[in-house]
N, CA, C and O atoms as a GROMACS GRO file, in nm:
protein
  340
    1MET      N    1   0.867  -0.189   0.185
    1MET     CA    2   0.929  -0.185   0.054
    1MET      C    3   1.077  -0.150   0.066
    1MET      O    4   1.163  -0.207  -0.001
    2LYS      N    5   1.104  -0.054   0.154
    2LYS     CA    6   1.244  -0.014   0.171
    2LYS      C    7   1.330  -0.131   0.216
    2LYS      O    8   1.436  -0.157   0.159
    3ALA      N    9   1.283  -0.201   0.319
    3ALA     CA   10   1.363  -0.309   0.378
    3ALA      C   11   1.379  -0.428   0.284
    3ALA      O   12   1.477  -0.502   0.295
    4THR      N   13   1.285  -0.447   0.194
    4THR     CA   14   1.289  -0.563   0.104
    4THR      C   15   1.351  -0.533  -0.031
    4THR      O   16   1.428  -0.613  -0.084
    5TYR      N   17   1.317  -0.418  -0.087
    5TYR     CA   18   1.356  -0.391  -0.226
    5TYR      C   19   1.462  -0.282  -0.244
    5TYR      O   20   1.529  -0.279  -0.347
    6LEU      N   21   1.479  -0.195  -0.147
    6LEU     CA   22   1.576  -0.087  -0.165
    6LEU      C   23   1.705  -0.110  -0.087
    6LEU      O   24   1.812  -0.125  -0.146
    7GLU      N   25   1.694  -0.115   0.044
    7GLU     CA   26   1.814  -0.121   0.128
    7GLU      C   27   1.904  -0.241   0.102
    7GLU      O   28   2.025  -0.223   0.091
    8PRO      N   29   1.851  -0.364   0.090
    8PRO     CA   30   1.941  -0.478   0.068
    8PRO      C   31   2.024  -0.470  -0.060
    8PRO      O   32   2.132  -0.528  -0.070
    9PHE      N   33   1.972  -0.397  -0.157
    9PHE     CA   34   2.041  -0.389  -0.287
    9PHE      C   35   2.109  -0.255  -0.309
    9PHE      O   36   2.170  -0.231  -0.414
   10GLY      N   37   2.098  -0.166  -0.210
   10GLY     CA   38   2.160  -0.036  -0.222
   10GLY      C   39   2.091   0.056  -0.321
   10GLY      O   40   2.152   0.151  -0.371
   11TYR      N   41   1.965   0.029  -0.350
   11TYR     CA   42   1.890   0.114  -0.444
   11TYR      C   43   1.831   0.233  -0.371
   11TYR      O   44   1.788   0.223  -0.256
   12SER      N   45   1.829   0.346  -0.438
   12SER     CA   46   1.769   0.467  -0.382
   12SER      C   47   1.624   0.479  -0.426
   12SER      O   48   1.580   0.412  -0.520
   13CYS      N   49   1.553   0.563  -0.358
   13CYS     CA   50   1.415   0.593  -0.396
   13CYS      C   51   1.412   0.650  -0.537
   13CYS      O   52   1.325   0.616  -0.617
   14ARG      N   53   1.506   0.735  -0.566
   14ARG     CA   54   1.513   0.798  -0.699
   14ARG      C   55   1.533   0.693  -0.809
   14ARG      O   56   1.471   0.700  -0.914
   15PHE      N   57   1.622   0.594  -0.782
   15PHE     CA   58   1.646   0.487  -0.880
   15PHE      C   59   1.519   0.408  -0.906
   15PHE      O   60   1.481   0.386  -1.021
   16LEU      N   61   1.452   0.364  -0.798
   16LEU     CA   62   1.330   0.284  -0.816
   16LEU      C   63   1.221   0.365  -0.883
   16LEU      O   64   1.148   0.313  -0.968
   17ALA      N   65   1.208   0.491  -0.846
   17ALA     CA   66   1.108   0.577  -0.909
   17ALA      C   67   1.131   0.586  -1.059
   17ALA      O   68   1.036   0.585  -1.137
   18LYS      N   69   1.256   0.596  -1.098
   18LYS     CA   70   1.288   0.602  -1.241
   18LYS      C   71   1.246   0.473  -1.310
   18LYS      O   72   1.192   0.476  -1.420
   19GLN      N   73   1.271   0.359  -1.246
   19GLN     CA   74   1.232   0.230  -1.305
   19GLN      C   75   1.080   0.219  -1.316
   19GLN      O   76   1.028   0.156  -1.407
   20LEU      N   77   1.010   0.281  -1.221
   20LEU     CA   78   0.863   0.278  -1.220
   20LEU      C   79   0.802   0.382  -1.314
   20LEU      O   80   0.682   0.381  -1.340
   21ASP      N   81   0.886   0.474  -1.364
   21ASP     CA   82   0.841   0.585  -1.448
   21ASP      C   83   0.744   0.676  -1.372
   21ASP      O   84   0.640   0.715  -1.424
   22VAL      N   85   0.782   0.707  -1.247
   22VAL     CA   86   0.706   0.802  -1.165
   22VAL      C   87   0.804   0.900  -1.103
   22VAL      O   88   0.925   0.876  -1.100
   23ALA      N   89   0.752   1.010  -1.054
   23ALA     CA   90   0.836   1.108  -0.985
   23ALA      C   91   0.885   1.047  -0.854
   23ALA      O   92   0.813   0.971  -0.789
   24SER      N   93   1.007   1.081  -0.815
   24SER     CA   94   1.059   1.027  -0.690
   24SER      C   95   0.975   1.073  -0.571
   24SER      O   96   0.966   1.002  -0.471
   25SER      N   97   0.914   1.191  -0.581
   25SER     CA   98   0.827   1.239  -0.473
   25SER      C   99   0.704   1.150  -0.458
   25SER      O  100   0.654   1.131  -0.347
   26THR      N  101   0.655   1.096  -0.568
   26THR     CA  102   0.539   1.005  -0.563
   26THR      C  103   0.575   0.879  -0.486
   26THR      O  104   0.501   0.837  -0.397
   27LEU      N  105   0.688   0.818  -0.521
   27LEU     CA  106   0.731   0.697  -0.452
   27LEU      C  107   0.765   0.727  -0.306
   27LEU      O  108   0.734   0.647  -0.218
   28ASN      N  109   0.827   0.840  -0.282
   28ASN     CA  110   0.864   0.878  -0.146
   28ASN      C  111   0.741   0.890  -0.056
   28ASN      O  112   0.745   0.848   0.060
   29ARG      N  113   0.633   0.945  -0.108
   29ARG     CA  114   0.508   0.956  -0.030
   29ARG      C  115   0.454   0.818   0.005
   29ARG      O  116   0.402   0.798   0.115
   30ILE      N  117   0.465   0.724  -0.088
   30ILE     CA  118   0.419   0.587  -0.061
   30ILE      C  119   0.507   0.524   0.047
   30ILE      O  120   0.457   0.462   0.141
   31LEU      N  121   0.638   0.540   0.034
   31LEU     CA  122   0.731   0.481   0.130
   31LEU      C  123   0.712   0.538   0.270
   31LEU      O  124   0.734   0.469   0.369
   32LYS      N  125   0.671   0.665   0.279
   32LYS     CA  126   0.649   0.729   0.409
   32LYS      C  127   0.508   0.705   0.463
   32LYS      O  128   0.476   0.748   0.574
   33GLY      N  129   0.424   0.637   0.386
   33GLY     CA  130   0.288   0.611   0.431
   33GLY      C  131   0.195   0.730   0.415
   33GLY      O  132   0.086   0.732   0.472
   34GLN      N  133   0.238   0.830   0.338
   34GLN     CA  134   0.156   0.949   0.315
   34GLN      C  135   0.060   0.930   0.199
   34GLN      O  136  -0.038   1.004   0.188
   35SER      N  137   0.087   0.834   0.114
   35SER     CA  138   0.000   0.799   0.001
   35SER      C  139  -0.007   0.647  -0.005
   35SER      O  140   0.082   0.577   0.043
   36GLY      N  141  -0.114   0.598  -0.065
   36GLY     CA  142  -0.130   0.454  -0.077
   36GLY      C  143  -0.091   0.404  -0.215
   36GLY      O  144  -0.069   0.482  -0.308
   37VAL      N  145  -0.082   0.273  -0.225
   37VAL     CA  146  -0.055   0.208  -0.353
   37VAL      C  147  -0.186   0.201  -0.430
   37VAL      O  148  -0.281   0.135  -0.387
   38THR      N  149  -0.191   0.268  -0.543
   38THR     CA  150  -0.310   0.269  -0.629
   38THR      C  151  -0.304   0.148  -0.724
   38THR      O  152  -0.199   0.085  -0.736
   39PRO      N  153  -0.414   0.116  -0.790
   39PRO     CA  154  -0.409   0.009  -0.889
   39PRO      C  155  -0.302   0.034  -0.997
   39PRO      O  156  -0.233  -0.059  -1.038
   40GLU      N  157  -0.289   0.159  -1.041
   40GLU     CA  158  -0.187   0.190  -1.142
   40GLU      C  159  -0.047   0.165  -1.086
   40GLU      O  160   0.037   0.107  -1.155
   41MET      N  161  -0.023   0.209  -0.964
   41MET     CA  162   0.108   0.187  -0.903
   41MET      C  163   0.133   0.039  -0.880
   41MET      O  164   0.246  -0.008  -0.894
   42ALA      N  165   0.029  -0.035  -0.845
   42ALA     CA  166   0.043  -0.180  -0.826
   42ALA      C  167   0.089  -0.247  -0.955
   42ALA      O  168   0.171  -0.338  -0.952
   43LEU      N  169   0.037  -0.203  -1.067
   43LEU     CA  170   0.080  -0.257  -1.196
   43LEU      C  171   0.226  -0.223  -1.223
   43LEU      O  172   0.302  -0.308  -1.272
   44ARG      N  173   0.265  -0.101  -1.192
   44ARG     CA  174   0.404  -0.059  -1.212
   44ARG      C  175   0.498  -0.140  -1.122
   44ARG      O  176   0.601  -0.190  -1.167
   45LEU      N  177   0.462  -0.151  -0.994
   45LEU     CA  178   0.544  -0.226  -0.900
   45LEU      C  179   0.557  -0.372  -0.942
   45LEU      O  180   0.664  -0.432  -0.932
   46SER      N  181   0.447  -0.429  -0.987
   46SER     CA  182   0.448  -0.568  -1.031
   46SER      C  183   0.548  -0.590  -1.143
   46SER      O  184   0.625  -0.686  -1.142
   47LYS      N  185   0.546  -0.501  -1.240
   47LYS     CA  186   0.638  -0.516  -1.354
   47LYS      C  187   0.782  -0.488  -1.313
   47LYS      O  188   0.874  -0.558  -1.358
   48ALA      N  189   0.803  -0.388  -1.229
   48ALA     CA  190   0.940  -0.347  -1.196
   48ALA      C  191   1.009  -0.438  -1.094
   48ALA      O  192   1.126  -0.471  -1.110
   49VAL      N  193   0.936  -0.479  -0.990
   49VAL     CA  194   1.004  -0.554  -0.884
   49VAL      C  195   0.945  -0.692  -0.858
   49VAL      O  196   1.001  -0.770  -0.780
   50GLY      N  197   0.835  -0.724  -0.922
   50GLY     CA  198   0.776  -0.856  -0.903
   50GLY      C  199   0.652  -0.853  -0.816
   50GLY      O  200   0.602  -0.746  -0.782
   51ARG      N  201   0.603  -0.971  -0.781
   51ARG     CA  202   0.477  -0.992  -0.711
   51ARG      C  203   0.363  -0.954  -0.805
   51ARG      O  204   0.385  -0.886  -0.905
   52THR      N  205   0.245  -0.998  -0.773
   52THR     CA  206   0.131  -0.965  -0.858
   52THR      C  207   0.075  -0.829  -0.819
   52THR      O  208   0.094  -0.784  -0.706
   53PRO      N  209   0.006  -0.763  -0.912
   53PRO     CA  210  -0.060  -0.637  -0.875
   53PRO      C  211  -0.158  -0.658  -0.760
   53PRO      O  212  -0.174  -0.573  -0.673
   54GLU      N  213  -0.224  -0.773  -0.762
   54GLU     CA  214  -0.322  -0.803  -0.657
   54GLU      C  215  -0.254  -0.810  -0.519
   54GLU      O  216  -0.312  -0.767  -0.420
   55SER      N  217  -0.132  -0.863  -0.515
   55SER     CA  218  -0.063  -0.872  -0.386
   55SER      C  219  -0.024  -0.734  -0.334
   55SER      O  220  -0.030  -0.708  -0.214
   56TRP      N  221   0.015  -0.644  -0.425
   56TRP     CA  222   0.047  -0.507  -0.383
   56TRP      C  223  -0.078  -0.438  -0.328
   56TRP      O  224  -0.072  -0.368  -0.227
   57LEU      N  225  -0.191  -0.458  -0.396
   57LEU     CA  226  -0.315  -0.396  -0.348
   57LEU      C  227  -0.362  -0.460  -0.218
   57LEU      O  228  -0.416  -0.390  -0.131
   58ALA      N  229  -0.343  -0.590  -0.203
   58ALA     CA  230  -0.381  -0.657  -0.078
   58ALA      C  231  -0.297  -0.604   0.039
   58ALA      O  232  -0.349  -0.583   0.148
   59MET      N  233  -0.168  -0.583   0.016
   59MET     CA  234  -0.083  -0.527   0.122
   59MET      C  235  -0.131  -0.388   0.160
   59MET      O  236  -0.133  -0.352   0.278
   60GLN      N  237  -0.170  -0.309   0.060
   60GLN     CA  238  -0.221  -0.174   0.089
   60GLN      C  239  -0.351  -0.182   0.167
   60GLN      O  240  -0.370  -0.108   0.264
   61ASP      N  241  -0.442  -0.272   0.126
   61ASP     CA  242  -0.568  -0.290   0.198
   61ASP      C  243  -0.544  -0.332   0.342
   61ASP      O  244  -0.609  -0.281   0.434
   62ASN      N  245  -0.451  -0.424   0.364
   62ASN     CA  246  -0.419  -0.469   0.500
   62ASN      C  247  -0.365  -0.354   0.584
   62ASN      O  248  -0.400  -0.341   0.702
   63TYR      N  249  -0.280  -0.272   0.525
   63TYR     CA  250  -0.226  -0.157   0.597
   63TYR      C  251  -0.337  -0.057   0.629
   63TYR      O  252  -0.344  -0.006   0.740
   64ASP      N  253  -0.423  -0.030   0.531
   64ASP     CA  254  -0.534   0.064   0.553
   64ASP      C  255  -0.626   0.015   0.664
   64ASP      O  256  -0.670   0.094   0.748
   65LEU      N  257  -0.656  -0.114   0.665
   65LEU     CA  258  -0.742  -0.171   0.768
   65LEU      C  259  -0.675  -0.163   0.905
   65LEU      O  260  -0.741  -0.130   1.004
   66TRP      N  261  -0.547  -0.191   0.911
   66TRP     CA  262  -0.473  -0.179   1.036
   66TRP      C  263  -0.480  -0.035   1.088
   66TRP      O  264  -0.503  -0.012   1.207
   67GLN      N  265  -0.458   0.062   0.998
   67GLN     CA  266  -0.466   0.203   1.036
   67GLN      C  267  -0.604   0.237   1.090
   67GLN      O  268  -0.616   0.306   1.192
   68ALA      N  269  -0.707   0.191   1.023
   68ALA     CA  270  -0.844   0.219   1.066
   68ALA      C  271  -0.870   0.162   1.205
   68ALA      O  272  -0.934   0.227   1.288
   69LYS      N  273  -0.822   0.041   1.230
   69LYS     CA  274  -0.843  -0.022   1.361
   69LYS      C  275  -0.777   0.057   1.473
   69LYS      O  276  -0.824   0.056   1.586
   70GLN      N  277  -0.669   0.126   1.441
   70GLN     CA  278  -0.600   0.206   1.542
   70GLN      C  279  -0.678   0.332   1.577
   70GLN      O  280  -0.662   0.387   1.686
   71ASN      N  281  -0.761   0.379   1.485
   71ASN     CA  282  -0.823   0.511   1.499
   71ASN      C  283  -0.974   0.513   1.517
   71ASN      O  284  -1.030   0.620   1.540
   72ILE      N  285  -1.041   0.401   1.506
   72ILE     CA  286  -1.187   0.403   1.508
   72ILE      C  287  -1.242   0.359   1.643
   72ILE      O  288  -1.187   0.270   1.708
   73ASN      N  289  -1.350   0.422   1.683
   73ASN     CA  290  -1.422   0.383   1.804
   73ASN      C  291  -1.554   0.324   1.759
   73ASN      O  292  -1.639   0.395   1.704
   74LEU      N  293  -1.572   0.196   1.780
   74LEU     CA  294  -1.695   0.127   1.738
   74LEU      C  295  -1.796   0.114   1.852
   74LEU      O  296  -1.892   0.038   1.841
   75GLY      N  297  -1.774   0.187   1.961
   75GLY     CA  298  -1.860   0.178   2.078
   75GLY      C  299  -2.007   0.208   2.051
   75GLY      O  300  -2.094   0.151   2.116
   76ASN      N  301  -2.035   0.296   1.958
   76ASN     CA  302  -2.173   0.333   1.928
   76ASN      C  303  -2.229   0.263   1.804
   76ASN      O  304  -2.336   0.300   1.755
   77VAL      N  305  -2.158   0.164   1.754
   77VAL     CA  306  -2.204   0.087   1.638
   77VAL      C  307  -2.269  -0.040   1.691
   77VAL      O  308  -2.212  -0.109   1.775
   78HIS      N  309  -2.388  -0.071   1.640
   78HIS     CA  310  -2.464  -0.186   1.689
   78HIS      C  311  -2.493  -0.283   1.576
   78HIS      O  312  -2.509  -0.244   1.461
   79SER      N  313  -2.499  -0.411   1.611
   79SER     CA  314  -2.529  -0.516   1.513
   79SER      C  315  -2.672  -0.504   1.464
   79SER      O  316  -2.761  -0.463   1.539
   80VAL      N  317  -2.692  -0.539   1.340
   80VAL     CA  318  -2.826  -0.541   1.280
   80VAL      C  319  -2.862  -0.686   1.256
   80VAL      O  320  -2.781  -0.764   1.204
   81SER      N  321  -2.983  -0.724   1.293
   81SER     CA  322  -3.029  -0.861   1.273
   81SER      C  323  -3.100  -0.872   1.139
   81SER      O  324  -3.184  -0.788   1.105
   82PHE      N  325  -3.066  -0.974   1.064
   82PHE     CA  326  -3.129  -0.997   0.934
   82PHE      C  327  -3.209  -1.126   0.934
   82PHE      O  328  -3.230  -1.186   0.829
   83GLU      N  329  -3.253  -1.168   1.050
   83GLU     CA  330  -3.334  -1.289   1.061
   83GLU      C  331  -3.475  -1.261   1.010
   83GLU      O  332  -3.528  -1.152   1.031
   84ALA      N  333  -3.535  -1.359   0.943
   84ALA     CA  334  -3.672  -1.343   0.892
   84ALA      C  335  -3.769  -1.332   1.009
   84ALA      O  336  -3.754  -1.400   1.111
   85ALA      N  337  -3.866  -1.245   0.994
   85ALA     CA  338  -3.965  -1.224   1.102
   85ALA      C  339  -4.069  -1.331   1.103
   85ALA      O  340  -4.159  -1.329   1.187
   0.00000   0.00000   0.00000
């Protein structure tokens, strides 16, 4: 978000937070990866900077999945067969 919507236009986190009608600390946590984009925030982002709310949520889901892949050990997880007996 920083590289696409803030830095190229010289906008600060505080400025964008004001446009989103949220506390700058809320937006800052999202930008730092400490909080995720919620459905409510996706609606705000969609109205303020564009893209659909669904695209904001999809980006968050993709990031969350990437994070999970970095941290999970699936060595003890086994496939389940659902074939008819």
